[in-house]
N, CA, C and O atoms as a GROMACS GRO file, in nm:
protein
  456
    1UNK      N    1   1.392  -0.929 -14.743
    1UNK     CA    2   1.494  -1.031 -14.743
    1UNK      C    3   1.432  -1.147 -14.652
    1UNK      O    4   1.366  -1.126 -14.550
    2UNK      N    5   1.462  -1.267 -14.703
    2UNK     CA    6   1.419  -1.390 -14.615
    2UNK      C    7   1.552  -1.464 -14.584
    2UNK      O    8   1.660  -1.420 -14.625
    3UNK      N    9   1.543  -1.574 -14.512
    3UNK     CA   10   1.653  -1.636 -14.454
    3UNK      C   11   1.777  -1.654 -14.535
    3UNK      O   12   1.888  -1.631 -14.485
    4UNK      N   13   1.761  -1.697 -14.665
    4UNK     CA   14   1.883  -1.721 -14.743
    4UNK      C   15   1.956  -1.584 -14.777
    4UNK      O   16   2.079  -1.579 -14.771
    5UNK      N   17   1.886  -1.484 -14.809
    5UNK     CA   18   1.934  -1.360 -14.846
    5UNK      C   19   1.999  -1.298 -14.715
    5UNK      O   20   2.106  -1.239 -14.724
    6UNK      N   21   1.936  -1.311 -14.596
    6UNK     CA   22   1.982  -1.260 -14.476
    6UNK      C   23   2.116  -1.322 -14.449
    6UNK      O   24   2.215  -1.253 -14.425
    7UNK      N   25   2.120  -1.450 -14.452
    7UNK     CA   26   2.254  -1.529 -14.416
    7UNK      C   27   2.363  -1.481 -14.513
    7UNK      O   28   2.475  -1.459 -14.467
    8UNK      N   29   2.340  -1.465 -14.639
    8UNK     CA   30   2.435  -1.431 -14.733
    8UNK      C   31   2.492  -1.284 -14.710
    8UNK      O   32   2.612  -1.262 -14.720
    9UNK      N   33   2.399  -1.187 -14.680
    9UNK     CA   34   2.448  -1.049 -14.653
    9UNK      C   35   2.524  -1.042 -14.510
    9UNK      O   36   2.611  -0.956 -14.494
   10UNK      N   37   2.496  -1.123 -14.417
   10UNK     CA   38   2.566  -1.123 -14.295
   10UNK      C   39   2.704  -1.171 -14.313
   10UNK      O   40   2.794  -1.126 -14.242
   11UNK      N   41   2.725  -1.262 -14.406
   11UNK     CA   42   2.859  -1.318 -14.439
   11UNK      C   43   2.881  -1.303 -14.589
   11UNK      O   44   2.856  -1.392 -14.669
   12UNK      N   45   2.930  -1.187 -14.620
   12UNK     CA   46   2.948  -1.151 -14.762
   12UNK      C   47   3.029  -1.255 -14.856
   12UNK      O   48   3.012  -1.271 -14.977
   13UNK      N   49   3.117  -1.321 -14.775
   13UNK     CA   50   3.203  -1.422 -14.849
   13UNK      C   51   3.112  -1.529 -14.923
   13UNK      O   52   3.153  -1.587 -15.024
   14UNK      N   53   2.983  -1.554 -14.867
   14UNK     CA   54   2.902  -1.650 -14.928
   14UNK      C   55   2.848  -1.611 -15.060
   14UNK      O   56   2.802  -1.695 -15.137
   15UNK      N   57   2.855  -1.483 -15.087
   15UNK     CA   58   2.798  -1.423 -15.211
   15UNK      C   59   2.894  -1.474 -15.325
   15UNK      O   60   2.848  -1.480 -15.439
   16UNK      N   61   3.013  -1.507 -15.303
   16UNK     CA   62   3.105  -1.561 -15.404
   16UNK      C   63   3.054  -1.689 -15.465
   16UNK      O   64   3.070  -1.719 -15.584
   17UNK      N   65   2.987  -1.765 -15.371
   17UNK     CA   66   2.949  -1.893 -15.427
   17UNK      C   67   2.843  -1.876 -15.540
   17UNK      O   68   2.820  -1.968 -15.619
   18UNK      N   69   2.784  -1.765 -15.546
   18UNK     CA   70   2.678  -1.742 -15.650
   18UNK      C   71   2.749  -1.738 -15.786
   18UNK      O   72   2.692  -1.775 -15.889
   19UNK      N   73   2.861  -1.697 -15.784
   19UNK     CA   74   2.956  -1.682 -15.911
   19UNK      C   75   3.029  -1.812 -15.946
   19UNK      O   76   3.045  -1.846 -16.064
   20UNK      N   77   3.068  -1.878 -15.852
   20UNK     CA   78   3.157  -1.997 -15.871
   20UNK      C   79   3.099  -2.135 -15.854
   20UNK      O   80   3.162  -2.233 -15.893
   21UNK      N   81   2.982  -2.146 -15.797
   21UNK     CA   82   2.925  -2.271 -15.786
   21UNK      C   83   2.816  -2.294 -15.898
   21UNK      O   84   2.728  -2.210 -15.919
   22UNK      N   85   2.826  -2.407 -15.964
   22UNK     CA   86   2.726  -2.441 -16.076
   22UNK      C   87   2.593  -2.455 -16.021
   22UNK      O   88   2.577  -2.472 -15.900
   23UNK      N   89   2.492  -2.450 -16.104
   23UNK     CA   90   2.351  -2.486 -16.058
   23UNK      C   91   2.358  -2.632 -16.019
   23UNK      O   92   2.423  -2.717 -16.080
   24UNK      N   93   2.285  -2.653 -15.909
   24UNK     CA   94   2.284  -2.784 -15.851
   24UNK      C   95   2.199  -2.888 -15.936
   24UNK      O   96   2.097  -2.852 -15.995
   25UNK      N   97   2.246  -3.014 -15.940
   25UNK     CA   98   2.173  -3.120 -16.006
   25UNK      C   99   2.082  -3.182 -15.894
   25UNK      O  100   2.084  -3.145 -15.776
   26UNK      N  101   2.007  -3.276 -15.943
   26UNK     CA  102   1.900  -3.342 -15.862
   26UNK      C  103   1.961  -3.413 -15.730
   26UNK      O  104   1.892  -3.427 -15.629
   27UNK      N  105   2.082  -3.453 -15.738
   27UNK     CA  106   2.144  -3.537 -15.626
   27UNK      C  107   2.258  -3.448 -15.558
   27UNK      O  108   2.352  -3.503 -15.500
   28UNK      N  109   2.248  -3.324 -15.566
   28UNK     CA  110   2.364  -3.243 -15.517
   28UNK      C  111   2.319  -3.133 -15.408
   28UNK      O  112   2.208  -3.080 -15.414
   29UNK      N  113   2.400  -3.107 -15.323
   29UNK     CA  114   2.391  -2.986 -15.234
   29UNK      C  115   2.528  -2.920 -15.241
   29UNK      O  116   2.622  -2.975 -15.299
   30UNK      N  117   2.538  -2.802 -15.181
   30UNK     CA  118   2.664  -2.725 -15.183
   30UNK      C  119   2.698  -2.707 -15.031
   30UNK      O  120   2.613  -2.661 -14.955
   31UNK      N  121   2.815  -2.742 -14.991
   31UNK     CA  122   2.868  -2.716 -14.862
   31UNK      C  123   2.963  -2.604 -14.867
   31UNK      O  124   3.057  -2.608 -14.946
   32UNK      N  125   2.944  -2.501 -14.787
   32UNK     CA  126   3.043  -2.390 -14.778
   32UNK      C  127   3.095  -2.376 -14.640
   32UNK      O  128   3.020  -2.349 -14.546
   33UNK      N  129   3.223  -2.395 -14.626
   33UNK     CA  130   3.290  -2.406 -14.484
   33UNK      C  131   3.369  -2.275 -14.470
   33UNK      O  132   3.429  -2.221 -14.562
   34UNK      N  133   3.363  -2.232 -14.350
   34UNK     CA  134   3.460  -2.120 -14.312
   34UNK      C  135   3.420  -1.982 -14.319
   34UNK      O  136   3.500  -1.894 -14.289
   35UNK      N  137   3.291  -1.953 -14.360
   35UNK     CA  138   3.251  -1.818 -14.377
   35UNK      C  139   3.245  -1.746 -14.244
   35UNK      O  140   3.221  -1.807 -14.140
   36UNK      N  141   3.268  -1.612 -14.249
   36UNK     CA  142   3.271  -1.526 -14.122
   36UNK      C  143   3.144  -1.440 -14.128
   36UNK      O  144   3.100  -1.392 -14.233
   37UNK      N  145   3.096  -1.427 -14.021
   37UNK     CA  146   2.980  -1.325 -14.013
   37UNK      C  147   3.026  -1.193 -13.959
   37UNK      O  148   3.100  -1.188 -13.861
   38UNK      N  149   2.982  -1.085 -14.023
   38UNK     CA  150   3.033  -0.953 -13.997
   38UNK      C  151   2.933  -0.858 -13.941
   38UNK      O  152   2.974  -0.751 -13.896
   39UNK      N  153   2.798  -0.890 -13.940
   39UNK     CA  154   2.690  -0.794 -13.922
   39UNK      C  155   2.585  -0.861 -13.815
   39UNK      O  156   2.566  -0.982 -13.811
   40UNK      N  157   2.524  -0.772 -13.734
   40UNK     CA  158   2.413  -0.802 -13.666
   40UNK      C  159   2.287  -0.746 -13.741
   40UNK      O  160   2.298  -0.654 -13.821
   41UNK      N  161   2.176  -0.802 -13.714
   41UNK     CA  162   2.052  -0.754 -13.786
   41UNK      C  163   1.937  -0.770 -13.701
   41UNK      O  164   1.943  -0.845 -13.603
   42UNK      N  165   1.826  -0.703 -13.732
   42UNK     CA  166   1.695  -0.722 -13.662
   42UNK      C  167   1.589  -0.730 -13.769
   42UNK      O  168   1.608  -0.690 -13.884
   43UNK      N  169   1.475  -0.784 -13.727
   43UNK     CA  170   1.364  -0.802 -13.831
   43UNK      C  171   1.376  -0.922 -13.929
   43UNK      O  172   1.470  -1.001 -13.927
   44UNK      N  173   1.281  -0.927 -14.007
   44UNK     CA  174   1.279  -1.035 -14.112
   44UNK      C  175   1.195  -0.981 -14.223
   44UNK      O  176   1.108  -0.896 -14.201
   45UNK      N  177   1.222  -1.031 -14.349
   45UNK     CA  178   1.146  -0.992 -14.463
   45UNK      C  179   1.146  -0.835 -14.475
   45UNK      O  180   1.249  -0.769 -14.483
   46UNK      N  181   1.015  -0.782 -14.475
   46UNK     CA  182   1.004  -0.647 -14.487
   46UNK      C  183   1.060  -0.556 -14.384
   46UNK      O  184   1.076  -0.437 -14.409
   47UNK      N  185   1.092  -0.612 -14.263
   47UNK     CA  186   1.138  -0.542 -14.143
   47UNK      C  187   1.288  -0.560 -14.123
   47UNK      O  188   1.343  -0.504 -14.027
   48UNK      N  189   1.359  -0.637 -14.209
   48UNK     CA  190   1.494  -0.668 -14.197
   48UNK      C  191   1.574  -0.532 -14.205
   48UNK      O  192   1.549  -0.449 -14.292
   49UNK      N  193   1.668  -0.516 -14.112
   49UNK     CA  194   1.762  -0.406 -14.121
   49UNK      C  195   1.890  -0.431 -14.056
   49UNK      O  196   1.895  -0.512 -13.964
   50UNK      N  197   1.996  -0.367 -14.095
   50UNK     CA  198   2.128  -0.378 -14.042
   50UNK      C  199   2.126  -0.326 -13.896
   50UNK      O  200   2.066  -0.222 -13.869
   51UNK      N  201   2.191  -0.397 -13.805
   51UNK     CA  202   2.193  -0.358 -13.655
   51UNK      C  203   2.334  -0.345 -13.605
   51UNK      O  204   2.357  -0.368 -13.487
   52UNK      N  205   2.435  -0.307 -13.694
   52UNK     CA  206   2.564  -0.282 -13.652
   52UNK      C  207   2.657  -0.401 -13.677
   52UNK      O  208   2.614  -0.513 -13.706
   53UNK      N  209   2.793  -0.370 -13.664
   53UNK     CA  210   2.888  -0.474 -13.685
   53UNK      C  211   2.892  -0.571 -13.569
   53UNK      O  212   2.846  -0.544 -13.458
   54UNK      N  213   2.952  -0.690 -13.603
   54UNK     CA  214   2.978  -0.801 -13.497
   54UNK      C  215   3.109  -0.859 -13.524
   54UNK      O  216   3.160  -0.852 -13.636
   55UNK      N  217   3.166  -0.918 -13.423
   55UNK     CA  218   3.282  -1.007 -13.439
   55UNK      C  219   3.240  -1.143 -13.424
   55UNK      O  220   3.182  -1.176 -13.321
   56UNK      N  221   3.267  -1.233 -13.526
   56UNK     CA  222   3.222  -1.369 -13.525
   56UNK      C  223   3.300  -1.445 -13.420
   56UNK      O  224   3.422  -1.438 -13.426
   57UNK      N  225   3.244  -1.516 -13.322
   57UNK     CA  226   3.309  -1.587 -13.218
   57UNK      C  227   3.328  -1.729 -13.254
   57UNK      O  228   3.355  -1.810 -13.165
   58UNK      N  229   3.314  -1.768 -13.384
   58UNK     CA  230   3.330  -1.903 -13.411
   58UNK      C  231   3.478  -1.953 -13.404
   58UNK      O  232   3.567  -1.884 -13.453
   59UNK      N  233   3.503  -2.066 -13.346
   59UNK     CA  234   3.644  -2.117 -13.336
   59UNK      C  235   3.704  -2.153 -13.474
   59UNK      O  236   3.633  -2.184 -13.570
   60UNK      N  237   3.831  -2.148 -13.479
   60UNK     CA  238   3.902  -2.188 -13.607
   60UNK      C  239   3.966  -2.320 -13.590
   60UNK      O  240   4.001  -2.359 -13.479
   61UNK      N  241   3.981  -2.393 -13.699
   61UNK     CA  242   4.046  -2.518 -13.689
   61UNK      C  243   4.205  -2.496 -13.701
   61UNK      O  244   4.251  -2.382 -13.708
   62UNK      N  245   4.283  -2.605 -13.704
   62UNK     CA  246   4.423  -2.596 -13.703
   62UNK      C  247   4.479  -2.524 -13.828
   62UNK      O  248   4.591  -2.472 -13.827
   63UNK      N  249   4.402  -2.523 -13.927
   63UNK     CA  250   4.441  -2.442 -14.049
   63UNK      C  251   4.396  -2.298 -14.053
   63UNK      O  252   4.429  -2.220 -14.143
   64UNK      N  253   4.319  -2.266 -13.951
   64UNK     CA  254   4.278  -2.118 -13.937
   64UNK      C  255   4.135  -2.093 -14.001
   64UNK      O  256   4.088  -1.980 -14.009
   65UNK      N  257   4.072  -2.207 -14.044
   65UNK     CA  258   3.944  -2.199 -14.106
   65UNK      C  259   3.836  -2.203 -14.000
   65UNK      O  260   3.832  -2.298 -13.922
   66UNK      N  261   3.747  -2.104 -13.994
   66UNK     CA  262   3.642  -2.095 -13.903
   66UNK      C  263   3.553  -2.227 -13.907
   66UNK      O  264   3.526  -2.280 -14.015
   67UNK      N  265   3.512  -2.273 -13.798
   67UNK     CA  266   3.426  -2.388 -13.792
   67UNK      C  267   3.276  -2.356 -13.809
   67UNK      O  268   3.189  -2.375 -13.724
   68UNK      N  269   3.259  -2.302 -13.933
   68UNK     CA  270   3.120  -2.272 -13.961
   68UNK      C  271   3.087  -2.341 -14.093
   68UNK      O  272   3.174  -2.360 -14.178
   69UNK      N  273   2.964  -2.378 -14.109
   69UNK     CA  274   2.918  -2.451 -14.239
   69UNK      C  275   2.780  -2.396 -14.278
   69UNK      O  276   2.691  -2.374 -14.195
   70UNK      N  277   2.769  -2.376 -14.404
   70UNK     CA  278   2.647  -2.343 -14.465
   70UNK      C  279   2.612  -2.445 -14.576
   70UNK      O  280   2.698  -2.472 -14.660
   71UNK      N  281   2.493  -2.501 -14.581
   71UNK     CA  282   2.461  -2.598 -14.668
   71UNK      C  283   2.347  -2.541 -14.770
   71UNK      O  284   2.236  -2.506 -14.731
   72UNK      N  285   2.386  -2.536 -14.896
   72UNK     CA  286   2.282  -2.482 -14.991
   72UNK      C  287   2.217  -2.599 -15.034
   72UNK      O  288   2.281  -2.702 -15.055
   73UNK      N  289   2.078  -2.592 -15.050
   73UNK     CA  290   1.995  -2.707 -15.082
   73UNK      C  291   1.881  -2.650 -15.160
   73UNK      O  292   1.802  -2.575 -15.103
   74UNK      N  293   1.867  -2.678 -15.279
   74UNK     CA  294   1.759  -2.609 -15.363
   74UNK      C  295   1.631  -2.697 -15.376
   74UNK      O  296   1.637  -2.816 -15.406
   75UNK      N  297   1.519  -2.634 -15.352
   75UNK     CA  298   1.401  -2.707 -15.361
   75UNK      C  299   1.332  -2.676 -15.492
   75UNK      O  300   1.362  -2.572 -15.550
   76UNK      N  301   1.242  -2.758 -15.543
   76UNK     CA  302   1.175  -2.737 -15.671
   76UNK      C  303   1.049  -2.653 -15.639
   76UNK      O  304   0.981  -2.679 -15.539
   77UNK      N  305   1.018  -2.557 -15.718
   77UNK     CA  306   0.910  -2.475 -15.716
   77UNK      C  307   0.799  -2.533 -15.798
   77UNK      O  308   0.818  -2.550 -15.918
   78UNK      N  309   0.685  -2.565 -15.745
   78UNK     CA  310   0.570  -2.625 -15.818
   78UNK      C  311   0.466  -2.525 -15.836
   78UNK      O  312   0.378  -2.550 -15.918
   79UNK      N  313   0.461  -2.414 -15.771
   79UNK     CA  314   0.356  -2.315 -15.782
   79UNK      C  315   0.227  -2.359 -15.711
   79UNK      O  316   0.223  -2.463 -15.646
   80UNK      N  317   0.121  -2.276 -15.726
   80UNK     CA  318  -0.005  -2.311 -15.656
   80UNK      C  319  -0.110  -2.359 -15.754
   80UNK      O  320  -0.216  -2.406 -15.715
   81UNK      N  321  -0.081  -2.346 -15.879
   81UNK     CA  322  -0.187  -2.387 -15.976
   81UNK      C  323  -0.185  -2.530 -16.019
   81UNK      O  324  -0.145  -2.617 -15.941
   82UNK      N  325  -0.226  -2.557 -16.142
   82UNK     CA  326  -0.220  -2.690 -16.203
   82UNK      C  327  -0.073  -2.731 -16.198
   82UNK      O  328   0.022  -2.655 -16.214
   83UNK      N  329  -0.067  -2.859 -16.174
   83UNK     CA  330   0.069  -2.927 -16.172
   83UNK      C  331   0.132  -2.928 -16.032
   83UNK      O  332   0.229  -3.000 -16.011
   84UNK      N  333   0.077  -2.848 -15.933
   84UNK     CA  334   0.132  -2.844 -15.801
   84UNK      C  335   0.129  -2.992 -15.738
   84UNK      O  336   0.214  -3.025 -15.655
   85UNK      N  337   0.038  -3.071 -15.775
   85UNK     CA  338   0.023  -3.200 -15.718
   85UNK      C  339   0.137  -3.289 -15.770
   85UNK      O  340   0.160  -3.392 -15.706
   86UNK      N  341   0.210  -3.259 -15.880
   86UNK     CA  342   0.326  -3.330 -15.923
   86UNK      C  343   0.432  -3.357 -15.815
   86UNK      O  344   0.500  -3.460 -15.817
   87UNK      N  345   0.443  -3.263 -15.724
   87UNK     CA  346   0.545  -3.266 -15.619
   87UNK      C  347   0.522  -3.391 -15.527
   87UNK      O  348   0.610  -3.420 -15.446
   88UNK      N  349   0.410  -3.466 -15.535
   88UNK     CA  350   0.385  -3.579 -15.450
   88UNK      C  351   0.410  -3.713 -15.524
   88UNK      O  352   0.382  -3.822 -15.473
   89UNK      N  353   0.464  -3.699 -15.648
   89UNK     CA  354   0.499  -3.816 -15.715
   89UNK      C  355   0.627  -3.877 -15.669
   89UNK      O  356   0.706  -3.813 -15.600
   90UNK      N  357   0.649  -4.007 -15.707
   90UNK     CA  358   0.774  -4.078 -15.662
   90UNK      C  359   0.902  -4.002 -15.689
   90UNK      O  360   0.984  -3.981 -15.600
   91UNK      N  361   0.918  -3.960 -15.813
   91UNK     CA  362   1.044  -3.884 -15.853
   91UNK      C  363   1.068  -3.766 -15.778
   91UNK      O  364   1.175  -3.756 -15.717
   92UNK      N  365   0.974  -3.666 -15.773
   92UNK     CA  366   1.004  -3.548 -15.691
   92UNK      C  367   1.019  -3.573 -15.543
   92UNK      O  368   1.088  -3.496 -15.476
   93UNK      N  369   0.956  -3.680 -15.486
   93UNK     CA  370   0.974  -3.702 -15.352
   93UNK      C  371   1.116  -3.766 -15.325
   93UNK      O  372   1.183  -3.734 -15.227
   94UNK      N  373   1.157  -3.852 -15.412
   94UNK     CA  374   1.297  -3.914 -15.404
   94UNK      C  375   1.393  -3.803 -15.422
   94UNK      O  376   1.493  -3.802 -15.350
   95UNK      N  377   1.375  -3.708 -15.511
   95UNK     CA  378   1.472  -3.590 -15.524
   95UNK      C  379   1.483  -3.516 -15.387
   95UNK      O  380   1.593  -3.495 -15.336
   96UNK      N  381   1.378  -3.482 -15.337
   96UNK     CA  382   1.380  -3.396 -15.209
   96UNK      C  383   1.442  -3.479 -15.099
   96UNK      O  384   1.524  -3.426 -15.024
   97UNK      N  385   1.409  -3.605 -15.084
   97UNK     CA  386   1.464  -3.685 -14.979
   97UNK      C  387   1.616  -3.705 -15.001
   97UNK      O  388   1.690  -3.705 -14.903
   98UNK      N  389   1.670  -3.724 -15.133
   98UNK     CA  390   1.811  -3.724 -15.144
   98UNK      C  391   1.870  -3.601 -15.122
   98UNK      O  392   1.983  -3.607 -15.072
   99UNK      N  393   1.819  -3.476 -15.148
   99UNK     CA  394   1.875  -3.349 -15.116
   99UNK      C  395   1.886  -3.337 -14.966
   99UNK      O  396   1.987  -3.296 -14.910
  100UNK      N  397   1.767  -3.377 -14.901
  100UNK     CA  398   1.773  -3.366 -14.755
  100UNK      C  399   1.889  -3.452 -14.695
  100UNK      O  400   1.958  -3.405 -14.604
  101UNK      N  401   1.910  -3.572 -14.744
  101UNK     CA  402   2.010  -3.656 -14.689
  101UNK      C  403   2.154  -3.590 -14.716
  101UNK      O  404   2.239  -3.591 -14.627
  102UNK      N  405   2.174  -3.539 -14.828
  102UNK     CA  406   2.304  -3.483 -14.862
  102UNK      C  407   2.317  -3.349 -14.762
  102UNK      O  408   2.422  -3.320 -14.706
  103UNK      N  409   2.211  -3.284 -14.751
  103UNK     CA  410   2.223  -3.164 -14.668
  103UNK      C  411   2.241  -3.180 -14.518
  103UNK      O  412   2.302  -3.098 -14.449
  104UNK      N  413   2.182  -3.295 -14.469
  104UNK     CA  414   2.186  -3.306 -14.322
  104UNK      C  415   2.269  -3.418 -14.270
  104UNK      O  416   2.265  -3.447 -14.150
  105UNK      N  417   2.349  -3.487 -14.361
  105UNK     CA  418   2.450  -3.589 -14.315
  105UNK      C  419   2.564  -3.504 -14.237
  105UNK      O  420   2.600  -3.393 -14.275
  106UNK      N  421   2.611  -3.561 -14.134
  106UNK     CA  422   2.714  -3.494 -14.060
  106UNK      C  423   2.837  -3.476 -14.148
  106UNK      O  424   2.860  -3.561 -14.234
  107UNK      N  425   2.918  -3.372 -14.133
  107UNK     CA  426   3.032  -3.351 -14.210
  107UNK      C  427   3.134  -3.459 -14.166
  107UNK      O  428   3.154  -3.483 -14.047
  108UNK      N  429   3.193  -3.520 -14.262
  108UNK     CA  430   3.281  -3.629 -14.237
  108UNK      C  431   3.223  -3.761 -14.221
  108UNK      O  432   3.288  -3.857 -14.182
  109UNK      N  433   3.090  -3.765 -14.254
  109UNK     CA  434   3.021  -3.901 -14.254
  109UNK      C  435   3.094  -4.002 -14.333
  109UNK      O  436   3.086  -4.119 -14.299
  110UNK      N  437   3.168  -3.968 -14.441
  110UNK     CA  438   3.228  -4.064 -14.527
  110UNK      C  439   3.376  -4.069 -14.507
  110UNK      O  440   3.444  -4.127 -14.591
  111UNK      N  441   3.427  -4.014 -14.406
  111UNK     CA  442   3.563  -4.029 -14.369
  111UNK      C  443   3.640  -3.920 -14.431
  111UNK      O  444   3.762  -3.936 -14.429
  112UNK      N  445   3.595  -3.810 -14.488
  112UNK     CA  446   3.678  -3.698 -14.535
  112UNK      C  447   3.630  -3.577 -14.488
  112UNK      O  448   3.517  -3.571 -14.441
  113UNK      N  449   3.707  -3.472 -14.496
  113UNK     CA  450   3.681  -3.336 -14.444
  113UNK      C  451   3.668  -3.254 -14.574
  113UNK      O  452   3.724  -3.288 -14.678
  114UNK      N  453   3.591  -3.144 -14.560
  114UNK     CA  454   3.585  -3.045 -14.672
  114UNK      C  455   3.713  -2.969 -14.677
  114UNK      O  456   3.730  -2.882 -14.762
   0.00000   0.00000   0.00000
């Protein structure tokens, strides 16, 4: 398990997004708000293991939604062989910069809440 998989198994509610969120387009990211973490863990990748239950200490808003956010941001895989240099073209760089902008803008930057 690596970071994405670890985050999703710690907060199983996130797994629902795999079924209900469409594949992201070039100018999209997905913001998931309010997921609760239920588990502790130790290790990473091949040493990852469950380390017991936990109670999420995140605060809730006035609606009872936890103040947690997860942003899904897909990167393009170019591989190691021929064609890997394509990632340095204007189009691919613009795609990654747009994704990063969407992913790292503060929530509410455009005057609305999720």
